[in-house]
Every structure is written in structure tokens, then in C-alpha cells.
Backbone as CSV, one residue per row, in Angstrom:
resi,resn,N_x,N_y,N_z,CA_x,CA_y,CA_z,C_x,C_y,C_z
1,MET,-57.087,18.342,28.712,-58.024,18.563,27.640,-57.292,18.412,26.314
2,ASN,-57.968,17.885,25.336,-57.403,17.641,24.025,-57.126,18.957,23.301
3,CYS,-55.901,19.131,22.827,-55.494,20.374,22.164,-56.292,20.601,20.874
4,LYS,-56.546,19.521,20.123,-57.302,19.636,18.884,-58.719,20.130,19.177
5,PHE,-59.308,19.655,20.259,-60.645,20.085,20.656,-60.642,21.572,20.995
6,MET,-59.626,22.008,21.717,-59.550,23.413,22.117,-59.411,24.320,20.898
7,VAL,-58.601,23.933,19.931,-58.423,24.725,18.719,-59.735,24.774,17.935
8,THR,-60.422,23.640,17.836,-61.703,23.591,17.130,-62.733,24.463,17.830
9,ALA,-62.796,24.391,19.143,-63.741,25.200,19.917,-63.441,26.686,19.737
10,ALA,-62.179,27.046,19.743,-61.796,28.443,19.551,-62.196,28.924,18.159
11,ALA,-62.026,28.082,17.161,-62.400,28.445,15.787,-63.906,28.640,15.670
12,VAL,-64.677,27.790,16.326,-66.139,27.918,16.304,-66.560,29.209,16.980
13,LEU,-65.959,29.525,18.116,-66.300,30.766,18.815,-65.923,31.989,17.987
14,LEU,-64.764,31.961,17.369,-64.326,33.071,16.531,-65.262,33.247,15.348
15,SER,-65.647,32.157,14.722,-66.559,32.208,13.586,-67.906,32.790,13.995
16,ALA,-68.428,32.370,15.137,-69.704,32.889,15.635,-69.573,34.377,15.957
17,SER,-68.446,34.761,16.517,-68.212,36.156,16.855,-68.160,37.024,15.598
18,LEU,-67.479,36.547,14.557,-67.388,37.296,13.303,-68.750,37.403,12.629
19,ALA,-69.535,36.334,12.680,-70.876,36.380,12.098,-71.735,37.388,12.845
20,SER,-71.618,37.416,14.151,-72.368,38.374,14.963,-71.933,39.788,14.629
21,TRP,-70.629,40.008,14.475,-70.085,41.328,14.138,-70.659,41.801,12.804
22,ALA,-70.702,40.899,11.805,-71.234,41.269,10.491,-72.716,41.596,10.584
23,GLN,-73.454,40.822,11.374,-74.873,41.102,11.564,-75.057,42.464,12.213
24,ASP,-74.250,42.755,13.210,-74.340,44.051,13.877,-74.062,45.174,12.886
25,GLY,-73.074,44.998,12.038,-72.753,46.006,11.033,-73.906,46.209,10.066
26,ALA,-74.551,45.119,9.661,-75.697,45.218,8.756,-76.853,45.941,9.438
27,ALA,-77.110,45.601,10.688,-78.196,46.247,11.434,-77.900,47.731,11.650
28,LEU,-76.662,48.039,12.001,-76.277,49.438,12.192,-76.378,50.211,10.876
29,TYR,-75.917,49.611,9.798,-76.013,50.258,8.487,-77.477,50.541,8.172
30,LYS,-78.331,49.551,8.402,-79.754,49.703,8.098,-80.370,50.867,8.868
31,THR,-80.028,50.998,10.148,-80.644,52.054,10.959,-79.959,53.405,10.822
32,LYS,-78.650,53.417,10.587,-77.904,54.673,10.573,-77.583,55.208,9.185
33,CYS,-77.525,54.342,8.168,-76.980,54.751,6.878,-77.928,54.565,5.692
34,ALA,-78.734,53.518,5.726,-79.543,53.153,4.566,-80.532,54.233,4.158
35,GLY,-80.997,55.035,5.101,-81.944,56.092,4.772,-81.405,57.049,3.721
36,CYS,-80.119,57.275,3.733,-79.489,58.179,2.752,-78.734,57.425,1.658
37,HIS,-78.005,56.394,2.045,-77.131,55.705,1.098,-77.785,54.506,0.428
38,GLY,-79.049,54.229,0.758,-79.780,53.131,0.136,-79.566,51.814,0.848
39,VAL,-80.587,50.987,0.770,-80.564,49.689,1.450,-79.394,48.842,0.979
40,ASN,-79.085,48.917,-0.295,-77.989,48.122,-0.860,-76.743,48.952,-1.147
41,GLY,-76.684,50.151,-0.559,-75.516,51.001,-0.741,-75.468,51.701,-2.078
42,GLU,-76.604,51.728,-2.786,-76.639,52.299,-4.129,-76.649,53.822,-4.171
43,GLY,-76.834,54.456,-3.025,-76.878,55.908,-2.965,-78.243,56.447,-3.359
44,LYS,-78.452,57.725,-3.117,-79.706,58.382,-3.486,-79.360,59.742,-4.089
45,PRO,-79.254,59.786,-5.422,-78.870,61.028,-6.088,-79.762,62.220,-5.738
46,GLY,-81.059,61.977,-5.560,-81.969,63.066,-5.215,-81.619,63.735,-3.901
47,MET,-80.992,62.987,-3.014,-80.546,63.518,-1.722,-79.082,63.937,-1.773
48,LYS,-78.457,63.731,-2.927,-77.020,63.964,-3.086,-76.202,63.098,-2.126
49,ALA,-76.740,61.896,-1.866,-76.049,60.924,-1.007,-75.369,59.906,-1.919
50,PRO,-74.056,59.849,-1.891,-73.335,58.964,-2.812,-73.519,57.485,-2.478
51,ALA,-73.294,56.669,-3.488,-73.276,55.224,-3.287,-72.067,54.865,-2.426
52,VAL,-72.241,53.893,-1.565,-71.117,53.379,-0.778,-70.741,51.980,-1.252
53,LYS,-71.627,51.368,-2.022,-71.362,50.043,-2.583,-70.175,50.148,-3.530
54,GLY,-69.184,49.297,-3.336,-68.017,49.300,-4.198,-67.074,50.473,-3.980
55,THR,-67.183,51.121,-2.822,-66.331,52.275,-2.542,-64.851,51.918,-2.636
56,LYS,-64.093,52.876,-3.100,-62.630,52.712,-3.190,-61.933,53.206,-1.927
57,LEU,-62.709,53.763,-0.982,-62.111,54.251,0.257,-61.516,53.104,1.058
58,GLU,-60.424,53.388,1.731,-59.809,52.429,2.644,-60.684,52.299,3.885
59,ALA,-60.542,51.197,4.592,-61.323,50.956,5.806,-61.183,52.106,6.797
60,SER,-59.959,52.566,7.024,-59.734,53.637,8.001,-60.393,54.944,7.556
61,GLN,-60.463,55.176,6.247,-61.114,56.388,5.744,-62.616,56.358,6.007
62,ILE,-63.226,55.198,5.843,-64.658,55.054,6.101,-64.941,55.268,7.579
63,VAL,-64.148,54.630,8.435,-64.336,54.783,9.876,-64.154,56.248,10.282
64,ASP,-63.118,56.893,9.774,-62.895,58.311,10.091,-64.056,59.179,9.610
65,HIS,-64.563,58.886,8.429,-65.684,59.658,7.894,-66.913,59.516,8.800
66,ILE,-67.163,58.321,9.292,-68.295,58.095,10.194,-68.044,58.773,11.537
67,MET,-66.835,58.632,12.057,-66.525,59.128,13.403,-66.269,60.636,13.466
68,LYS,-65.578,61.176,12.483,-65.139,62.577,12.546,-65.858,63.486,11.560
69,GLY,-66.377,62.908,10.496,-67.010,63.713,9.465,-65.983,64.445,8.624
70,GLU,-66.478,65.296,7.727,-65.623,66.117,6.876,-66.297,67.471,6.720
71,PRO,-65.558,68.544,6.889,-66.149,69.890,6.849,-66.914,70.205,5.561
72,ASN,-66.510,69.618,4.429,-67.154,69.916,3.151,-68.346,69.018,2.846
73,SER,-68.658,68.092,3.743,-69.803,67.210,3.552,-71.055,67.847,4.120
74,LYS,-72.201,67.288,3.734,-73.434,67.755,4.343,-73.771,66.832,5.517
75,ALA,-74.675,67.277,6.376,-75.069,66.491,7.549,-75.572,65.123,7.092
76,PRO,-75.331,64.074,7.818,-74.707,64.029,9.139,-73.193,63.904,9.084
77,HIS,-72.605,63.974,7.903,-71.160,63.751,7.800,-70.324,65.026,7.864
78,LYS,-70.970,66.145,8.104,-70.206,67.373,8.311,-69.411,67.242,9.609
79,LYS,-70.025,66.572,10.566,-69.382,66.216,11.835,-69.517,64.703,11.970
80,GLY,-68.920,64.149,12.995,-69.079,62.727,13.237,-70.534,62.384,13.514
81,MET,-70.915,61.160,13.213,-72.286,60.727,13.461,-72.521,60.543,14.950
82,TYR,-73.545,61.184,15.439,-73.878,61.157,16.860,-74.236,59.745,17.303
83,GLY,-73.682,59.345,18.437,-74.040,58.075,19.063,-73.435,56.840,18.427
84,VAL,-72.422,56.998,17.581,-71.775,55.843,16.949,-70.377,55.708,17.534
85,SER,-70.122,54.572,18.162,-68.807,54.311,18.748,-67.830,53.879,17.650
86,LYS,-66.563,53.869,17.983,-65.544,53.432,17.015,-65.779,51.975,16.618
87,GLU,-66.177,51.138,17.569,-66.450,49.731,17.277,-67.639,49.607,16.323
88,GLN,-68.663,50.431,16.536,-69.818,50.410,15.655,-69.445,50.925,14.264
89,ALA,-68.637,51.974,14.203,-68.187,52.505,12.915,-67.399,51.445,12.157
90,LYS,-66.580,50.689,12.864,-65.813,49.612,12.237,-66.741,48.513,11.735
91,ALA,-67.787,48.193,12.502,-68.750,47.181,12.066,-69.488,47.653,10.808
92,ILE,-69.852,48.930,10.770,-70.505,49.489,9.584,-69.558,49.424,8.392
93,GLU,-68.316,49.808,8.613,-67.309,49.759,7.542,-67.149,48.341,7.030
94,ASP,-67.071,47.371,7.928,-66.947,45.971,7.516,-68.126,45.566,6.633
95,TYR,-69.318,45.993,7.025,-70.511,45.659,6.245,-70.478,46.364,4.883
96,ILE,-70.120,47.629,4.861,-70.061,48.371,3.593,-69.119,47.671,2.616
97,LYS,-68.011,47.154,3.102,-67.048,46.478,2.236,-67.605,45.182,1.654
98,THR,-68.706,44.643,2.211,-69.318,43.436,1.641,-70.284,43.770,0.513
99,LEU,-70.681,45.029,0.394,-71.648,45.425,-0.632,-70.969,45.456,-1.988
100,LYS,-71.482,44.711,-2.900,-70.877,44.621,-4.245,-71.915,44.967,-5.295
């Protein structure tokens, strides 16, 4: 088999996989996060839910916040978000980082 073909095929598969991952993150954000943090990550001051768009948090901090929560936060972030796997939290984090 042609090596150039194999590299091209691998790049196409990787690109499709990354696009799917981003879509999953957007869908997860929409169902799990947008109700409080806004559709575009703008936050909802009336709910005391901060904006996530343009966050200065590191990727690992966002994932930890989703997975483990923080004692001083209000629900659902007082504890980790129920039913969200580490892979899903990473997909959400990836999507949040695209919000500008």
C-alpha cells in the first residue's frame, strides 16, 4: 500500500474524529452547561452563574471543576457533575475554550 495514501487516510480520520469530538463537546455543553452559563458562555448574573467564555482557567482546572467541583461553589459545582465522564468533561472543556 502506498505510504502517502496511508498518511492521508490517517489525517482524514483524525480530522473527522476531532470534528466529532468538538461536536460532542458543543452538544454536551448545550445540555449540561448552557442552562446556567448561557448558550454562548456569557453567564447569567441573575443566577450568579459566571461567564465561561474567554475563561483564564487552564484546561485541567476546567475539567477538575466539572469532575470534582469546589466546596465554595453552588450546585452543581459544589460536587462533581453527575453523569459526566472525564472524556465528556474534556470535550466540554475543549468546547469552552473555543468560545470567544
